C-alpha positions in Angstrom: 123.7 144.2 8.1 122.7 141.4 10.2 125.0 139.7 12.6 126.7 136.7 11.2 128.0 134.3 13.9 130.6 132.8 11.5 132.0 136.2 10.4 131.8 138.0 13.8 130.6 141.1 12.1 128.5 143.7 14.1 125.2 145.3 13.2 125.6 148.8 12.0 123.5 150.1 15.0 125.9 148.6 17.6 128.9 150.9 18.1 131.4 150.9 20.7 130.6 153.0 23.8 134.0 154.5 24.0 134.1 154.0 27.8 137.2 152.7 29.4 136.6 149.2 31.1 137.3 149.2 34.7 139.5 146.7 36.5 138.2 144.3 39.2 140.5 145.7 41.8 139.2 149.2 41.4 137.8 150.4 44.7 135.1 152.3 43.1 133.4 148.9 41.9 132.9 147.8 45.6 129.9 150.1 46.1 128.5 151.0 49.6 129.8 148.9 52.4 127.1 147.1 54.5 128.3 145.8 57.9 127.5 142.2 58.7 124.8 141.6 61.4 125.9 141.5 64.9 126.2 138.0 66.3 126.3 138.3 70.2 127.9 134.9 70.5 130.6 135.4 68.0 134.1 136.2 69.3 135.9 138.0 66.5 139.7 138.7 66.5 140.6 141.9 68.0 142.7 144.0 65.8 145.5 146.0 67.0 147.3 148.2 64.5 150.5 148.2 66.8 150.8 144.4 67.0 152.3 142.3 64.4 150.0 140.5 61.9 147.9 141.0 58.6 145.5 144.0 58.6 141.8 143.4 58.5 140.1 142.6 55.2 139.6 145.4 52.7 136.7 147.5 53.5 136.5 146.7 57.2 137.8 148.7 60.2 138.3 147.8 63.9 135.3 149.9 64.7 133.0 147.3 63.0 133.9 144.9 65.6 132.3 144.9 69.2 134.6 146.6 71.8 134.4 143.7 74.1 133.3 140.0 73.5 130.4 138.9 75.7 131.4 136.8 78.6 130.5 133.0 78.7 127.0 132.4 80.0 126.0 136.1 79.8 123.4 136.5 77.0 123.3 139.5 74.8 120.0 140.7 72.9 117.2 138.4 72.7 118.1 135.3 74.7 117.5 132.0 73.1 117.1 133.4 69.6 119.4 133.3 66.6 120.3 136.6 64.9 117.6 135.9 62.2 115.0 136.0 64.8 114.2 132.1 64.9 113.7 130.5 68.4 115.3 127.0 67.7 114.8 125.4 71.2 111.0 126.3 71.1 110.6 125.0 67.7 112.5 121.7 68.6 110.5 121.2 71.6 107.1 121.6 69.7 108.1 118.8 67.2 106.3 115.4 68.1 109.4 113.5 67.1 111.5 115.3 69.6 109.0 115.0 72.2 108.6 111.4 71.8 112.3 110.7 71.7 112.7 112.7 75.0 109.9 110.8 76.8 111.4 107.4 75.5 114.9 108.5 76.8 113.4 109.6 80.2 111.6 106.3 80.6 114.7 104.3 79.7 116.7 106.4 82.2 114.1 105.9 85.0 114.0 102.1 84.3 117.9 101.8 84.4 117.9 103.9 87.6 115.3 101.6 89.2 117.1 98.5 88.2 120.3 99.9 89.7 118.5 100.8 93.0 117.0 97.5 93.3 120.3 95.8 92.7 122.1 97.8 95.3 119.4 97.5 97.8 119.3 93.7 97.2 122.6 93.4 98.5 121.5 94.5 102.0 117.6 94.3 101.8 115.6 91.5 100.4 113.5 93.8 98.4 111.6 91.0 96.5 110.9 89.4 99.6 109.6 92.5 101.2 106.9 92.7 98.4 105.5 89.3 99.5 105.0 90.7 102.9 103.2 93.8 101.6 100.9 91.9 99.1 97.7 92.6 100.9 94.2 93.9 100.3 91.3 95.4 102.3 89.6 91.9 102.8 92.7 90.4 104.0 93.4 93.2 106.5 89.9 93.1 107.9 89.9 89.3 108.3 93.4 89.4 109.8 92.5 92.1 112.4 89.5 89.7 113.4 91.8 86.8 113.5 94.3 88.6 115.8 91.6 89.9 118.1 89.4 86.7 118.2 91.8 83.8 117.4 89.8 81.4 119.6 87.1 80.8 116.9 89.7 79.9 114.1 90.3 76.4 113.3 92.6 76.0 110.1 96.0 77.1 110.8 97.9 75.6 108.0 99.7 77.7 105.3 99.1 77.0 101.6 102.0 76.6 99.2 102.3 77.0 95.5 105.6 75.7 93.8 107.3 75.4 97.2 106.6 79.0 98.1 104.0 80.2 100.4 101.0 81.8 99.0 100.7 85.7 99.1 98.9 87.0 102.3 95.9 88.5 100.4 95.3 84.9 99.4 96.2 83.1 102.8 95.0 84.7 106.0 97.4 82.5 108.1 100.5 84.0 106.2 102.4 86.6 108.1 102.5 90.1 106.7 104.3 93.4 107.5 101.5 95.8 106.5 99.4 95.5 109.7 102.5 95.8 112.0 103.7 98.8 110.3 100.3 100.6 110.4 99.8 99.4 114.0 103.1 100.7 115.1 102.6 104.1 113.4 98.9 104.2 115.1 100.4 103.5 118.3 102.8 106.4 118.3 100.2 108.7 117.2 97.9 107.5 120.0 100.7 107.9 122.5 101.3 111.4 121.3 97.4 112.2 121.8 97.3 110.7 125.3 100.5 112.5 126.4 99.0 115.6 125.1 95.9 115.2 126.9 98.0 114.6 130.1 100.1 117.8 129.5 103.2 115.6 129.2 103.6 115.9 125.3 106.9 117.2 123.8 108.6 116.4 120.5 111.5 114.9 122.3 109.3 112.6 124.5 107.4 111.3 121.5 110.7 110.6 119.6 112.1 108.8 122.6 108.8 106.8 122.8 108.9 105.8 119.1 112.6 104.8 119.2 112.0 102.8 122.5 109.2 100.8 120.9 111.2 100.0 117.8 114.3 99.1 119.9 112.3 96.7 121.9 111.0 94.9 118.8 114.4 94.5 117.3 115.8 93.2 120.7 112.9 90.7 120.7 113.8 89.5 117.3 117.4 89.3 117.9 116.7 87.2 121.2 114.5 84.8 119.2 117.0 84.4 116.5 119.9 83.7 119.0 117.6 81.1 121.0 116.9 79.3 117.7 120.6 79.0 117.0 121.7 78.0 120.4 119.2 75.2 120.9 119.7 74.2 117.3 116.2 74.2 115.9 115.7 74.0 112.1 112.7 75.7 111.0 111.3 77.4 108.0 110.9 80.7 110.0 112.7 83.7 108.5 113.7 87.0 110.1 110.8 89.0 108.5 108.4 86.3 109.7 109.6 87.1 113.4 109.3 90.8 112.9 105.7 90.3 111.6 104.7 88.1 114.5 106.5 90.5 117.0 104.7 93.6 115.4 101.2 92.1 115.9 101.3 93.1 119.6 100.7 96.6 118.7 97.2 95.9 117.6 96.4 94.7 121.1 98.1 97.6 122.7 96.1 100.1 120.7 92.7 98.5 121.8 93.9 98.3 125.3 94.9 101.9 125.5 91.5 103.0 123.9 89.7 101.1 126.5 91.5 102.9 129.2 90.0 106.2 127.8 86.6 105.0 128.7 87.0 102.6 131.5 90.2 104.0 133.1 92.7 101.5 134.6 90.2 98.6 134.8 89.5 98.6 131.1 93.2 98.9 130.3 94.2 95.9 132.4 91.4 93.8 131.3 92.3 94.7 127.7 96.0 93.8 128.2 95.1 90.4 129.8 92.7 89.4 127.0 94.6 90.6 124.0 97.9 89.2 125.5 96.3 85.9 125.8 94.8 86.1 122.4 98.2 87.0 120.8 100.0 84.1 122.7 97.4 81.7 121.5 97.6 82.8 118.0 101.4 82.5 117.9 101.4 79.2 119.4 98.9 77.8 116.9 100.7 79.6 114.1 104.3 78.8 114.9 103.5 75.2 116.0 103.2 74.2 112.3 106.7 75.6 111.5 108.6 74.8 114.6 106.7 71.8 116.0 105.3 69.7 113.1 102.0 67.7 113.7 102.9 64.0 114.6 106.6 64.4 115.2 108.1 61.1 115.8 109.9 60.6 119.1 112.6 58.3 117.4 114.5 58.7 114.2 114.6 55.8 111.6 117.7 54.5 113.5 116.0 54.1 116.8 117.6 57.3 118.5 115.5 59.2 121.0 114.8 62.7 119.7 112.3 63.9 122.2 114.7 66.3 123.7 114.5 68.1 120.3 110.9 68.4 120.5 111.1 69.7 124.1 113.3 72.5 123.0 110.9 73.4 120.2 108.1 73.6 122.7 110.1 75.7 125.1 110.8 78.1 122.4 107.0 78.3 121.6 106.3 79.0 125.2 109.0 81.7 125.4 107.7 83.5 122.4 104.1 83.4 123.6 104.8 84.4 127.2 106.9 87.5 126.5 104.1 88.9 124.5 101.9 90.1 127.3 104.7 91.4 129.2 106.0 93.4 126.3 102.6 94.8 125.7 102.2 95.9 129.3 105.8 97.5 129.4 105.2 99.5 126.2 102.0 101.0 127.4 101.7 101.0 131.1 103.3 104.4 131.3 100.6 105.9 129.0 97.9 105.5 131.7 99.7 106.3 134.8 99.6 110.1 135.5 102.6 111.2 137.8 101.5 112.8 141.3 101.8 116.4 141.4 
């Protein structure tokens, strides 16, 4: 007899098995217990049979849990891998999308840090202004050194302006810069160490005192010039960094004079100091005259008042700046060629 869905009759061959149906809660239906894989980073609850609380789930025992949970920061097993054996950090780092995001985040972080540093330094140091004084190239440096050593052959001392701002030094040889003074100062210190070593007078302490003394004299010179401008009430376009640059040019003449002393002894040194001191004084007078003492300055103002005394103060300031240069050049270098008697 075939099975009829409407009547629910069975086929003759299909007979009841006669076995008793087991309940779901029968322990024999659970089969063999397979422990869970060990996770070194999991902190399971510790079961204590003497403490209050529900017992562990059916089929588990306290021995299935680790005796002691791993300490924080102490890896167990394969460090950097999940229990399944996959190294997630290395896979993520190899993904191009993750790498690009990390690079973009790093660039944004560096850019924000640079802006913060520039903003904080700008409160105390004119960073944007310093960029102007270091805007030089090889051609400018070569021509400017020739101008400092031989200024008597130069004729045009005017400084070009663009949108009420002076042109960068690499485009204007008459503009002051800080690159040559800085390099000349460092070269002067190294040359002093070389000469002191050849005279058996070298020591790190002496070289440090020599470097700090030279820098202190430059700072003192600039401070005296600024105070003089304020006291005699001279209005000019000179800035503090301009005075630092003009005062730092003296190290170029000192270097050449000291090198001459190595060949021609004291005679070469004194001749070098006299010539390069006079050359630097001439250079400063012609350069500062345009900014401190303009050409064709009127002796009377539009109301007929005599202003010749103001022009005289400006002229005295120029002479003061020019005269102290040879004196400072001698003071900073004379001790390098004088060997103390035994």
